[in-house]
C-alpha positions in Angstrom: 0.0 0.0 0.0 1.1 3.6 -0.7 2.5 5.6 2.2 0.2 8.6 2.7 1.8 12.0 3.4 0.1 15.1 4.6 1.7 18.4 3.6 1.4 21.4 6.1 3.0 24.6 5.0 1.7 28.2 4.6 3.6 28.7 1.3 1.7 27.2 -1.7 4.9 26.9 -3.7 6.6 24.8 -1.1 3.5 22.5 -0.9 3.5 22.2 -4.7 7.1 21.3 -4.8 6.8 18.7 -2.1 3.7 17.2 -3.9 5.5 16.9 -7.2 8.4 15.1 -5.5 6.3 12.7 -3.4 3.7 11.9 -6.0 6.4 11.0 -8.5 7.9 8.4 -6.1 6.7 4.8 -6.2 5.0 3.8 -3.0 4.4 7.4 -1.8 1.4 9.7 -2.3 0.1 13.0 -1.0 -3.0 12.5 1.1 -3.8 16.1 1.5 -2.5 19.6 2.2 -3.0 22.3 4.9 -1.8 25.9 5.1 -1.7 26.1 8.9 -1.3 23.9 11.9 -4.9 24.6 12.9 -6.1 22.4 10.1 -4.0 19.4 11.0 -6.2 17.6 13.6 -9.2 17.5 11.3 -7.2 16.4 8.3 -5.4 13.7 10.3 -8.7 12.3 11.6 -10.2 12.3 8.1 -7.2 11.3 6.0 -5.2 9.1 8.4 -1.8 9.9 6.9 1.3 7.9 7.7 3.6 10.9 7.8 3.1 14.6 8.2 5.6 17.1 6.7 5.1 20.0 9.0 6.4 23.5 8.5 7.8 24.5 11.9 6.9 28.2 11.5 3.4 29.2 10.5 1.5 32.4 11.3 -1.4 31.0 13.3 -0.7 27.6 14.8 3.0 26.7 14.3 4.5 23.2 13.9 5.4 22.8 17.5 1.8 23.4 18.8 0.4 21.2 16.0 2.8 18.4 16.8 2.1 18.6 20.5 -1.6 18.5 19.9 -1.3 15.4 17.7 0.9 13.5 20.1 -1.4 14.2 23.0 -4.8 13.6 21.4 -4.4 10.9 18.7 -4.1 7.3 19.8 -1.7 6.3 16.9 -0.4 9.6 15.6 1.4 9.8 12.3 5.1 10.3 12.1 5.9 14.0 12.0 8.9 15.5 10.1 9.2 19.2 10.7 10.4 21.3 7.8 12.5 24.4 8.4 14.6 27.0 6.5 17.5 27.0 8.9 19.1 23.9 10.6 19.8 25.8 13.8 16.2 27.1 14.1 15.3 27.2 17.8 11.9 25.8 16.9 13.3 22.5 15.6 14.6 21.1 18.9 11.3 22.2 20.5 9.4 20.3 17.8 11.6 17.2 18.4 10.8 17.4 22.1 7.1 17.8 21.3 7.2 14.5 19.4 8.5 15.0 15.9 10.6 12.1 14.5 13.0 14.3 12.6 13.4 17.4 10.5 14.2 18.5 6.9 15.5 21.7 5.5 13.4 23.3 2.8 16.4 23.3 0.5 16.7 19.5 0.8 17.2 17.6 -2.4 14.2 15.4 -3.7 16.1 12.2 -2.8 16.7 13.4 0.7 13.0 14.1 1.2 12.0 10.7 0.0 14.8 9.1 2.2 13.6 11.0 5.2 10.1 9.7 4.9 11.2 6.2 4.5 13.7 6.5 7.4 11.2 7.7 10.0 8.7 5.0 8.9 11.3 2.2 9.2 12.3 3.5 12.7 15.6 1.6 12.8 17.9 4.6 12.6 17.8 8.3 13.3 17.2 10.9 10.7 20.3 13.1 10.4 21.8 12.1 13.8 24.7 14.6 13.6 22.3 17.5 13.2 20.1 16.3 16.1 23.3 16.1 18.2 24.2 19.6 17.3 20.7 20.8 18.2 20.9 19.0 21.5 24.2 20.7 22.2 22.7 24.1 21.7 19.3 23.6 23.3 19.2 20.6 25.7 19.5 21.5 29.4 22.6 20.4 31.3 21.4 18.2 34.3 24.0 17.6 37.0 23.4 13.8 37.0 22.0 10.9 34.9 18.2 11.4 35.0 17.4 8.0 33.7 18.4 6.1 36.8 14.8 5.5 37.7 13.8 4.1 34.3 14.9 0.6 35.1 17.1 0.1 32.0 19.4 -2.9 32.2 23.1 -2.3 31.5 22.8 -3.7 28.0 19.7 -1.5 27.3 21.7 1.6 28.5 24.5 0.6 26.2 22.1 0.3 23.3 20.6 3.7 24.1 24.1 5.3 24.1 24.7 3.8 20.6 21.3 5.0 19.4 22.2 8.5 20.6 25.5 8.2 18.7 23.4 7.7 15.5 24.0 4.0 15.0 21.4 2.0 13.2 20.2 -1.4 14.4 22.5 -3.2 12.0 25.5 -1.1 13.2 24.6 -1.6 16.9 24.4 -5.4 16.2 27.9 -5.2 14.8 29.2 -3.1 17.7 27.8 -5.5 20.3 28.4 -8.8 18.4 24.7 -9.8 18.7 22.0 -10.4 16.2 19.8 -7.6 14.7 16.7 -9.2 16.1 18.3 -9.0 19.6 19.0 -5.3 19.1 15.4 -4.7 18.0 14.2 -6.4 21.2 16.5 -4.1 23.3 15.4 -1.0 21.4 11.8 -2.0 22.0 12.4 -2.4 25.7 14.2 1.0 25.8 11.3 2.7 24.2 8.8 1.0 26.5 10.7 1.9 29.7 11.2 5.5 28.6 7.6 5.9 27.4 9.0 7.0 24.0 7.0 6.4 20.9 10.0 6.2 18.6 13.8 6.2 18.5 14.1 10.0 18.1 12.1 10.5 21.3 14.2 8.1 23.2 17.4 9.9 22.1 15.9 13.3 23.0 15.1 11.9 26.4 18.6 10.7 26.8 20.0 14.2 26.0 17.5 16.1 28.2 18.1 13.7 31.2 21.8 14.0 31.1 22.2 10.3 30.3 24.3 11.3 27.3 25.9 14.7 26.9 26.3 16.1 23.4 29.5 18.1 22.8 28.9 21.7 23.4 
């Protein structure tokens, strides 16, 4: 079945460009469009997209508020990729904290946009891990101690989370730890469950915000 994508951006030209890219790709299709975050709840309920490409800055309801609303009110919310003009946009880290699975620059090449959609749906690696690490270095708080001590992670799960935060995929983690990929998937699933994180990105953001891992500043 085709992956359904909802486009949310207040610039019609941006939406038109994204539509052309997505609709030309096998297995992807645009389910609908919105010009503001205020339209997102109704469209998600009606169209049930798999992924939302969400402009982070919009005049009425911005991407952060729209993402927060989706994550708190929809039982199985779609994956959200926020779209921004600048990589160091303060709004981007806030959107990731709110529940977005990654971000894209508006100048991204067509193949990067398609790869981003497929990456967040697969969920076995981070989207642009180095960029997320830089954002965490700029915006994450600096706790004095490891804030995940009460999460009940085993030592192996803590090791897996550190490797996730370093940007390693499941296959790469398996190679690093000399275990099978299915074993890594089990550990990742346990980490997500214990942290109450809906996906890999949220677990990594939690690791940064808690002080469990510290990005270089």
